C-alpha positions in Angstrom: 91.2 7.5 -124.7 92.0 10.9 -122.8 91.5 9.3 -119.3 94.2 6.5 -120.3 96.6 9.4 -121.5 95.9 11.2 -118.3 96.8 8.3 -116.2 100.2 7.4 -118.5 101.2 11.1 -117.7 100.6 10.5 -114.0 102.7 7.5 -114.1 105.5 8.7 -115.8 105.6 11.5 -113.5 105.6 9.4 -110.5 108.3 7.0 -112.0 110.6 10.1 -112.4 110.0 11.2 -108.9 110.9 7.8 -107.7 113.8 7.6 -109.8 114.9 11.1 -108.6 114.5 9.9 -104.8 116.2 6.7 -105.4 118.9 8.6 -107.0 119.6 10.7 -104.3 119.6 8.0 -101.7 122.0 6.3 -103.7 124.2 9.4 -104.1 123.9 10.2 -100.2 125.2 6.5 -99.5 127.8 5.9 -102.1 129.3 9.3 -103.1 132.2 9.7 -100.4 132.3 12.8 -97.8 136.1 14.1 -98.1 137.5 15.9 -95.3 140.9 17.8 -95.0 142.8 19.4 -92.3 145.9 21.5 -92.7 147.8 23.6 -90.3 151.0 25.5 -90.3 152.8 27.9 -88.1 154.3 28.4 -84.6 152.4 29.5 -81.2 150.1 31.9 -81.9 150.9 32.8 -85.3 149.5 29.2 -86.1 146.7 29.0 -89.2 144.5 26.3 -89.8 141.8 25.3 -92.3 139.2 22.4 -92.1 137.2 21.5 -95.1 134.6 19.2 -95.7 133.1 18.6 -99.2 130.5 16.2 -100.9 129.9 15.5 -104.6 132.9 17.2 -106.5 132.6 20.1 -104.0 129.0 21.1 -104.9 128.4 21.0 -101.1 131.3 22.3 -98.9 132.0 23.8 -95.4 135.1 25.6 -94.7 136.6 26.7 -91.6 139.6 29.0 -91.1 141.5 29.7 -87.8 143.7 32.6 -88.1 144.9 35.2 -85.6 142.8 33.7 -82.7 139.6 34.1 -84.6 137.7 31.5 -86.7 135.7 32.1 -90.1 133.2 29.7 -91.6 131.6 29.2 -94.7 129.0 26.7 -96.0 127.8 26.7 -99.6 125.8 24.6 -101.8 126.3 24.4 -105.6 128.8 27.4 -105.2 126.1 29.6 -103.3 127.0 30.7 -99.7 124.1 29.7 -97.5 126.1 30.7 -94.1 129.2 32.5 -93.5 130.9 34.6 -91.2 133.1 34.9 -87.9 132.7 33.4 -84.8 133.4 36.6 -83.1 130.4 38.2 -84.6 128.4 35.4 -83.4 129.5 35.8 -80.0 129.0 39.6 -80.2 125.8 39.4 -81.5 124.7 37.2 -78.8 126.2 39.4 -76.2 124.4 42.3 -78.0 121.2 40.3 -77.6 121.4 39.8 -74.1 122.2 43.4 -72.9 119.2 45.0 -73.3 117.7 42.3 -71.1 120.3 43.1 -68.5 119.6 46.9 -68.7 115.9 46.0 -68.0 116.7 44.1 -65.1 118.8 46.8 -63.7 116.3 49.7 -64.3 113.8 47.5 -62.5 116.1 46.8 -59.5 117.1 50.6 -59.6 113.5 51.5 -58.6 112.9 53.0 -55.4 111.2 50.8 -53.1 108.1 52.0 -51.5 108.8 52.6 -47.5 106.8 50.2 -45.3 104.0 51.9 -43.6 104.7 52.1 -39.8 101.8 51.3 -37.6 100.2 54.4 -35.7 101.3 54.5 -31.9 97.8 54.8 -30.7 97.3 51.1 -32.3 98.5 48.1 -30.5 99.1 44.5 -32.6 97.5 42.2 -30.7 99.7 38.7 -30.9 97.9 35.4 -29.6 100.7 33.2 -28.2 100.0 29.3 -28.9 101.3 27.0 -26.4 102.6 24.1 -28.9 104.0 21.9 -26.1 101.2 19.5 -26.0 101.6 19.1 -29.9 105.1 18.0 -30.0 105.0 15.8 -26.7 105.6 12.0 -27.3 102.5 10.0 -26.7 101.9 8.3 -23.1 102.9 4.6 -23.1 99.9 2.3 -24.0 98.3 4.8 -26.0 96.8 4.9 -29.5 99.3 7.4 -30.6 102.1 5.0 -29.6 100.6 2.1 -31.6 100.5 4.2 -34.9 103.9 5.6 -34.7 104.9 1.9 -34.1 103.0 0.6 -37.0 104.6 3.5 -39.3 107.9 2.3 -38.3 107.2 -1.1 -39.0 105.6 -0.1 -42.5 108.6 1.9 -43.4 110.9 -1.1 -42.4 108.8 -3.3 -44.8 109.0 -0.7 -47.7 112.8 -0.6 -47.3 113.2 -4.4 -47.0 111.1 -4.8 -50.4 113.2 -2.1 -52.2 116.3 -4.0 -51.0 115.1 -7.2 -52.2 113.9 -5.8 -55.6 117.4 -4.2 -55.9 119.0 -7.4 -55.3 117.1 -9.3 -57.7 117.8 -6.8 -60.4 121.4 -7.2 -59.8 121.3 -10.7 -59.9 119.5 -10.5 -63.2 122.1 -7.9 -64.6 124.6 -10.5 -63.7 123.1 -13.2 -65.5 122.2 -11.1 -68.6 126.1 -10.0 -68.5 127.3 -13.6 -67.9 125.3 -15.0 -70.7 126.6 -16.3 -73.9 124.0 -14.5 -75.9 125.3 -11.1 -74.1 129.0 -11.9 -75.0 128.3 -12.8 -78.6 126.4 -9.5 -79.0 129.2 -7.6 -77.5 131.9 -9.2 -79.7 129.3 -8.4 -82.8 129.3 -4.5 -81.5 132.8 -4.2 -80.9 133.6 -5.9 -84.2 131.4 -3.2 -86.0 132.7 -0.2 -84.0 136.4 -1.3 -85.0 135.4 -1.5 -88.5 133.5 1.9 -88.4 136.7 3.6 -86.8 139.0 2.3 -89.4 137.0 3.5 -92.1 136.6 7.1 -90.6 140.3 7.4 -89.5 142.5 9.6 -92.2 143.9 7.9 -95.3 146.9 10.3 -95.4 148.7 12.2 -92.6 151.8 14.0 -93.3 154.0 16.7 -92.0 155.9 17.8 -89.1 155.0 18.5 -85.4 157.3 19.9 -82.9 155.8 20.5 -79.3 156.9 21.2 -75.6 155.2 21.4 -72.3 156.5 23.3 -69.0 157.3 19.7 -67.8 159.5 17.6 -69.6 157.8 14.4 -68.1 154.4 15.2 -69.5 156.0 15.9 -72.8 157.6 12.5 -72.7 154.2 10.8 -71.8 152.3 12.5 -74.9 155.2 11.8 -77.1 155.1 7.9 -76.4 151.3 7.9 -76.4 151.2 9.8 -80.0 154.1 8.8 -81.7 153.2 5.0 -82.0 149.8 5.9 -83.5 151.0 8.5 -85.6 153.5 6.1 -87.0 151.0 3.3 -87.6 148.4 5.6 -89.4 151.1 7.9 -91.4 153.1 5.2 -92.5 156.2 6.9 -91.4 155.1 10.2 -93.3 154.4 12.4 -90.0 157.7 13.4 -87.9 157.0 14.1 -84.2 159.8 15.9 -82.5 159.6 16.8 -78.8 160.9 19.8 -77.1 162.1 18.9 -73.6 163.9 22.4 -72.9 161.3 24.8 -74.7 157.8 25.1 -74.3 155.7 26.0 -77.4 154.2 24.3 -80.6 155.2 24.2 -84.5 153.5 22.4 -87.1 153.1 21.7 -90.8 150.4 19.1 -91.1 148.2 17.8 -93.8 145.5 15.3 -93.0 142.6 14.0 -95.5 140.3 11.0 -95.8 136.9 10.2 -96.6 133.6 8.7 -95.5 130.9 6.6 -97.0 127.7 7.1 -95.5 126.6 3.8 -96.9 129.1 2.2 -95.2 128.2 3.5 -91.7 124.6 2.8 -92.5 125.7 -1.1 -93.3 127.4 -1.4 -89.8 124.5 0.2 -88.2 122.2 -2.4 -90.0 124.4 -5.4 -89.0 124.0 -4.2 -85.4 120.5 -3.8 -85.3 119.6 -6.9 -87.3 121.7 -9.3 -85.2 119.6 -11.7 -83.5 122.1 -11.9 -80.2 121.9 -8.0 -79.8 117.8 -7.8 -80.3 117.9 -10.5 -77.8 119.7 -8.6 -75.0 118.2 -5.6 -75.8 114.8 -6.9 -75.3 115.6 -8.8 -72.1 117.2 -5.7 -70.8 114.1 -3.7 -71.6 111.8 -6.2 -69.9 114.0 -6.1 -66.8 114.3 -2.3 -66.6 
């Protein structure tokens, strides 16, 4: 009876642990990670903030950019895990590196011992070796000439074999790329990648952006590139104005979105378990 009670308690504890693990996994997969970006100001006076939160803000990471400095904070359940300034981190790294440099300079500044001069009475005897016979080519018809020709033939054979292997690999790669299986695999990867980018992109963009570069032509090129993209993503809530006669930037932006890790995992699993993708990966591994 006591043994059954102990086993029952152990079973309840194990069930609770499995339930908690399953709950954490479901929370990670289906509770969205929200991000917000905001910025306002002009030129060097621009202030910006990036914020990432999860599970009603119980886990959050904040980065602030003000006066050419970045401050950051990472908190879990309202308790700061890591916080500080980017300048402090860089300064601490430089301080750690300075003692090493000082030690190196101390070692280099030590006076070097003067080399001992040989006594004038002693004479250094140097044996001169004539190496002319060692570098001369072998005489015609000798064994040395036959060895040299054999080495040349062996080198040419190795070079020819490498060229044939390279040509064979190129033909195999061309066959793999032109196959219908590879085309279907690439199509699947592209579809999932576009789904992933569409999921990650900001859901809300609004504000104003004025910018100008030194060259008006570059300003026009950048404006033509980002205006169409911003118009489609913000649905007309983001106003971009190019400044062709003035260099600088002024902004008042708010960007926000959310990411479901479960959706990212689903896209990855669709690619991983796709039959065509697995076939292509297997063939490529065998060829390589």
